[in-house]
N, C-alpha and C positions, 0 to 999 in steps of 0.2 A: 407381398402379403395381401390377400383379398379379404377385406372385412366388411364389405357391403354387398348386399344382393340387390336385385331389381326385379320389377315386374312390369308388364305392359299395362298402360292406362291410356285409352284413346289412341292406341297405336304407337305410343312413345314409351321409352324406358324411363321409369321414375325411380329415383334412389329410394332405397329402403334404409332408413336411419334408425338403428336399434340401440336403445339406451336402457340400462338397468341400474337400479339402486341395489345395495345389499338387501338380502331378505333378513328382516329384523327378528331377533329373539323375542318371543312373547312371554318372557318371564315377568313383565310388568307393562304398564301403560307407556305409550311413547312420550318422549320429552323433546326439548328444543333441538338436541343433537340429531335425533332421528329425522325431525322435520326439516332441518337444515339441508341435509343431503337430498331429501325427497323433493323439496321445493326447487333446489338447483336442477335436478333432473327434469322437473316439470317445465321450468323456464327454458332449458335447453331444447326439449322436444317441442314445446310450443313455438319456439323460434324457428325450428326447422319445418314445422307444419306451416308457419306463416311464410316460409320460402316457397311453399307449394310442394314440398317433398312428402313422400310416404313415410310415416313414422310408426315405430312400435316402442312403447314405453312400458317397462315391466317393473313392478315392485311386488312385495309379498312378505310372508312370514316364515321363519325357521322354527319348527315346532318339535323337533326331536332333541335327544341328548339328555345328559345327566342333570344339567342345570334346570331344564324345564321340569323334569321328573321330580326333583327335590322341591322346587317351588310349588308344584301342584300338591305334593304331599303335605307341605307346610300349610296349605290352604284347605286340606282335607277333601280334595276332589281328585278325580282321575286326570292324568296329563291331557287327554283329549278334551275333557270338559273344560279344563283350564284354558286351553288354547282356543276353543270355540268361544268362550266368554270374552276373552281379551280381544280376539280378532273382530268379533261382531259388535262389541260394545265400546271399544277404544280405538283400534287401529283403522279400520275402514271408515268409521265416522269422522276421524280426524282428517284423513286424506280428502274426504268429501268437503269438510268444513274449509280446508285450505285451498280448495279449487284444484286439486291434483287431477290432471286428465290422463291417468294411466290407462293403457289399453288392456292390461291384464293384471290380476292380483293372484299370485300363486301361493298356495300353502303346501308345505312339504309333507303334510299328512294326507294329501289328496292322492287318490289311486292313479290318476294320470301321471303323477310324479313318481310315486313309490315303485310302480311296476317298471318304469323306464330306468330308474336307479339300479334296480336289481339286474336288469338286462345289461346295462353298461358295465357294472362290476363283474358280472359273469363273463362278459366278452374279454375283459382284461385278464381274468383268471384263466380262461381258455387259451389266451395268447402267452401264458407263462409270465405275465407281468406282475402277478401276485403270488406270494408264497407264505407259508405258515412259520411263525417264529415266536420268540418271547421277548418281553421288554419290561424294564423296570426304570422308573425315573420320576422326577417331580412333575405333577400334573395340576393345572389350574382349571377348576370346574367352570369358572366364569368365562374363560377363553375357550373351554373345551379343547385344550391343547397341552401336550407334553412340552415342558420347557427345557431348554438347555441350561445347565448349571450356571453358565456365564451370563444368562439373561436375567437371573434372579437378583433381587435387592435384599438387603439384610436389615431386619428390625433391630431396635436397641437391645433386645434380649437375645439376639442371634438367630431368631426365626427367619427362615427364607420366605420371601414374599414375591408374588407376581408383580412385576413392575407397573402393570396397567391397573389392576384391581386393588393393589396394596393389601392383599389378603394372603394368608399362609397357603402354600401349595401342599398337595397331598402326594405322598410317595405311593405310586401304583405299580403293581407287578401283575402282569397277566399274559396269557398266551393269546396272541393276535395274528391276524393276517396282515402282511406288509406289501405295499406297492413299491416297486423298484425305482423310487424317486432318485436315488443317487446316480443312476445311469443317465439321467437327463440333465445333469449339471452342465456338461459341455455344450449340449444342444441348446439349452436355455441361454447360455452366454453368447453363443453364436447368433441366436435370434435377437437378443438385446442389442448386439452390435449392429446388426443389419436393420434394426427398427428402433432407432434411438428415441422416437416419440412414444414407444409402447407404454412406458411407465412415466407418469407425470405426477408432481413436478420433478424437476431435476434432482432435488435433494432426495426424493423418494426413490428415484431410479438408482442413484449412487448407493443408497442403503441396500437395495435388493441385489445389485451387482456384486457388492462386497460380500454380502451374505452367501451368495451362491459360489463365489470364488473360494470361500473357505471350505467348500465341500458339503454336499447334501447327505443327510441320512435317509435311509429308506423310511417310508411313511406307514405308520400303523393305521390301517384302514378299517379295523373292526374293534369292537369292545365286547367283553364277555362278562363284565361285572354288573351290568344292568341290562334291561330289556326294552327300554323305550327308544325304539329306533326301527329302521328298515332291516328286516332279517337278511343275513348273508344267505344267498340262494342255495349254496351247496353245504351250508353248515348252520342250522337254525339255533345253535347255542351262542351264536355271535350276532350282533347287530352292526350295521355299517356305520363307520365313524361319521359323526354328525356333519363334519366339514365336507367330506366327500359327498354325502347326501345333499348338503346345502348348495354347494357349487354347481351341481348338476341342474339346478332349477333353471339356469340360464339357457340350457338346451331343452329340457323337458317342456318348458312353458311355450316354446315355439315349435313344437311338433316332433322333437327327436323320438324316433321309433314309432311314431303314430301318425304323423302327417308330413310326409316327405316333401311335398310341394311347398308347404308353409315353411318348413325348416330350411329348404334350399334358398328361399327368397328372403329369409330373415337372419339366419345364423351365419356368422358369429356376430356378437354385439359390436357396434362401432365404439361404444363407450361403456365401460363398467365404472360407475361411481362407487367409491368405497371410502370408509374411514381409514386413517393411516394405521390404526391398530390391527386391521385385518388385511393389510397390503400384501404380506407374504403369501397368504392363502391364494389371493387372486393373481399375483404376479409370478409365483413359483409353482405352487401345487396345481392350480387350474390349467395353465398352459402345458404343464408336463402331462397331465391326464389327457388333454386333447391330442398332444403329440402321440401318446401311446395308442390312442384310438384312431389316429389318422384323420383327425378333424381339423378344420382351419382355426386359427387363433384370433382372438379379438383385435380390434383396431388399437385400443388403448385402455389402460387402467389408470384412472385418475383418483388420487388420494386427497381428500379434503382434510383440513386440519381439525383440531378439536375446538369446540366452543368452551370457553373458560368462564367460570364465575368465581371470583375471589381467588384466582390463581389455580383453581382445581378444574380438571376435566369434568364436564357436565355429565352426570350419570346418576342413576338411582342409588347406587351403592355409597356415594359420598354426599348424598342429600342435597345436591345442587340441581337435581332434575326439576326444571320448571315446566309447567304445562304450557303449550302454545296458546291455549285458550285464555290463560292469564294475560297474555299480551294482546291477542286479537280482540278481546272484549273491550280493551282500552284504546288501542291504536287503529283497529280495523284489520281485516284480512289482507287487503292489498298492501298496506303499509308494512305489515309483518313480512310479506313475501319480498318486498323491496329492501327492507332494512338490512337483513343479514347478508344478502348478496352485495349490497352497496357498501356496508361498513367493514366487511372482512374480505381480504384478498383470498380467493378460493385456492386452497392448497396450503394455506398458512393457518396457524392457530389464531383465534380471535377472542377477545374478551367482550362479553355482553354486560351492559349496564343500563338500567332504566333511564338514567340521566342522559346518556349518549343517544339512546333511541328518541327520547323526548326532544332533545336539541336538534337532531337531524330532521325529525318529522316537522317541527315548527319552521325551521329555516328553509329546507329544501322542498318539502312536499306542500306545506300550507302556504308559506310566503312566496316562494319562487314559482312553483308550478300551479298550485290551486288558485292563487291570487291572479296570475296571468290569465287563466281561463275565465275567471269571474269578471275581470276588468274588460276583457275583449267582448264578452257577451253583453255586459252592461252598456258599453259604448255603441255597439251595433244596434242594440235596442233603443237607446236614447236618440241616436242620430239618424237611424235608417229604419226604425220601426221593426227591427228584428230581421230584416232581409239583408243578406250579405251583399254589399255593394260591389260593383264591377271596378276592378283596378284600372287606373290609367297608366301612363308611361312610368316605368320603374327607373329609379336612379341608382347611384352608387350604394346608398344605404340598403335598398332592397336587394341589390346584387349580393351584398355581404350576407344577408339572411339566406338567400338561395344557396350560396356557397357553404354557409354554416350547416344547413340541413344536409347537403350532399356529403360533407365531411362526417357529420354525425352518423349518417346511414352507413357509410363505408367502414368507419371505425367500429361501430357497434356490431355490424354484421361479422366483421373479422374476429373481434374479441369474444363476443358471446357465441356465435355460431361455430367458430373454428378453434379458437384458443381456450375456450371455457374460462375466459377472464371476465367474469360477470361484473366485477367491480369496475374494470376499465370500460366495458361497454356502457354500463349505466351512467358512469361519470361523463362519457362523451355525449350522451343524450341530455343530461342535465346541464352540461356546459352550453349546449345549444339553447336550452330553456333560459339560462341566464343571458345569453346573447339576445334573445328575443325581448326579454324584459328591458335590457339596455336599449334596444331599438325603440321600444315604446317610450321609454323615458326621454331619449334624445329627440324623438320626433314630436313629442307633446301633442298628440291628436286633440286633446281637450282645448288647446289654444288654436290649433288649425281650424277647429270647428267654428270658431268665431268669425272666420273669413267666409262670407257668403258668396264670394265671387266664384265663377265656374272653375277657376284655377284652384281655389281653396277647397271647393267641394271635391274636385278630382284628387287633390292631394290627400284629403281625409280618407277618401274611399281606398286609395292605394295603401295607406298605412294599415287600415283595418283589415283589408283583404290579405295583406302580407302576413299579419299576425295570425289570422284565421288559418291560412294555408300552412304556416309553420306549426300550429297546434295540430292540424290534421296529420302532418308527418309525425309529430311526437306521439299522437294517439296510436298510430300504427307501430311505432318502435317500442312503445311501452306495453303494448297489449300482451306479449308473452310474460311480462313481469307483473303487471297489475291489470288483469283482464276486466275486473268490474268497473274500476274508475276510468279505464280507457274506453269502455263501452259507453259509459255515462257521458264522457266528453264527446265521443263520436256522435252521439245523438244530439247533444247540445249544439254542435256545429252544423246540424242538419245533414250530416254525411250519411246517416243510415238511410234516409229517404232519397238522397240524391246520388249516392255512390254504391249503396248496397251494404251487405254485411261486412263488418270490420274484419272478421276472420278471413274473408276473401281477398283482402288487400295484401300485397306482397311486400315484405320488408325491403327487398332489394329495389323496389320501385317507389319507395316512400318519398324520395327526393324529386320525383317527376313533378314539376311545378304546374300549378293551374288546375288541379283535379277538382277542387270545390267549385261548383258553378255559381256565378252571380245569381242572387235571388234565393239561395239556400236559406232556410229558416234557422236563424241562430237564437237559441233560448238560453236563459241564465241557468235554470235548473238548480238542483241542490248543490251545496258547496262540496267540492271534491274531497277536501281534507278538512273537516271541521276542527275548530279550536278544541284542544284537549281539556278535559275536566281535570280536577285534581287527581293525583296518583292514588289509586285505591289502596287501602291498608292490606 
């Protein structure tokens, strides 16, 4: 299975690493759940950029379907006007606020997308992969999906509810066009078996495999009861099912049907990041559509868990939707980016609490990391006038620090860059930060400074240089996670002037010792993670 393209840069092949988030419904403003997936994708793609790889990071908005139409009607505007307002006033500004370095932002109402969707569906129709039929069944407008009776839950009064939105389903009956999804069950199972890492985590893979083994139903790919969607090209009384429309963004955004060269070097995605509630669309319907069109399949589909507040999935419908800005205004953007990936194992559900965020911020960011940087800068300033001293001969204690950085680089690169274990990678880096703090405590440079002998001065220089080099490595490793504070530390270490831009330093080379030159200007600068004020009301 080939899921990466490449292109020539400077005469060498450079990997093209393509990552996507789901495209988000614009029925309301984004909340923490949306930002969680998008920040994860941003950290992953920044990590691969810092490896020196060519990266393409895609996000965007899903703007068709009955749910959007009803929301717009409830707000007395057209669906297009509603989408325009939400995208420009809420979604794009939030991604900019959170430092999301996406390469493209696709909207499914854009002509570059809708024209290609019609072409794709027309091709399937011409290949006899689509036929006309009728269907009646329970439908969740929130999911934009027909539900199987066995999927529903029952309220106390006997009403059948969507298990995700906890709202009553509607019984719809309409004449639709159907994609022959049932024919792809055996092919999908064969593909899953040959590519065991295609669906992650393992629990998600097991769920999908069991679902497909039960037998797939053909997929209704059109709707005729409303008109907010992409028209079916051969029958304008129907619009294309919003999920078929939405899934195709991963192809249309990178040149499908319009820029073959870009498409060839980018598609398919290496990683589709999705919420677990939309896993089946991405792990069953999407690969089946690609198989039918003879296109290559993605590298992997990774389902993150839900963010929980008070035991409930975070969403607007159950009033647990918290604005990311509520947290960034108190903790800062970098701490926000760090916290959710540090506190929650990616792929598992995780509970958010203000108290937990505060405790981790204070202990790990302010006390362990920020205080280490402040102490190092203060001592270099006090004992050497801000000029980084030249290290003398290293001993066992310094060797342990070198080894610790090498381990942190290897573990973090594997866990973040390959396994998408953000928590594991971040913990490896912060274990090293704790190790450096321990080194400083054990070596007691403030006592060594009292020894004015050449041996004493040499020892002090070695301790402070070791701590500075360790922080140089940490700044490189944490740059994809916390870019602003990493840049701040980089400049405080004098590395911007002596080594160049932080973005140009490779994570895989972060453990190469001795990069900071003696004489580099070390400055204290602003506190990386200031003491928190009282929790706002």
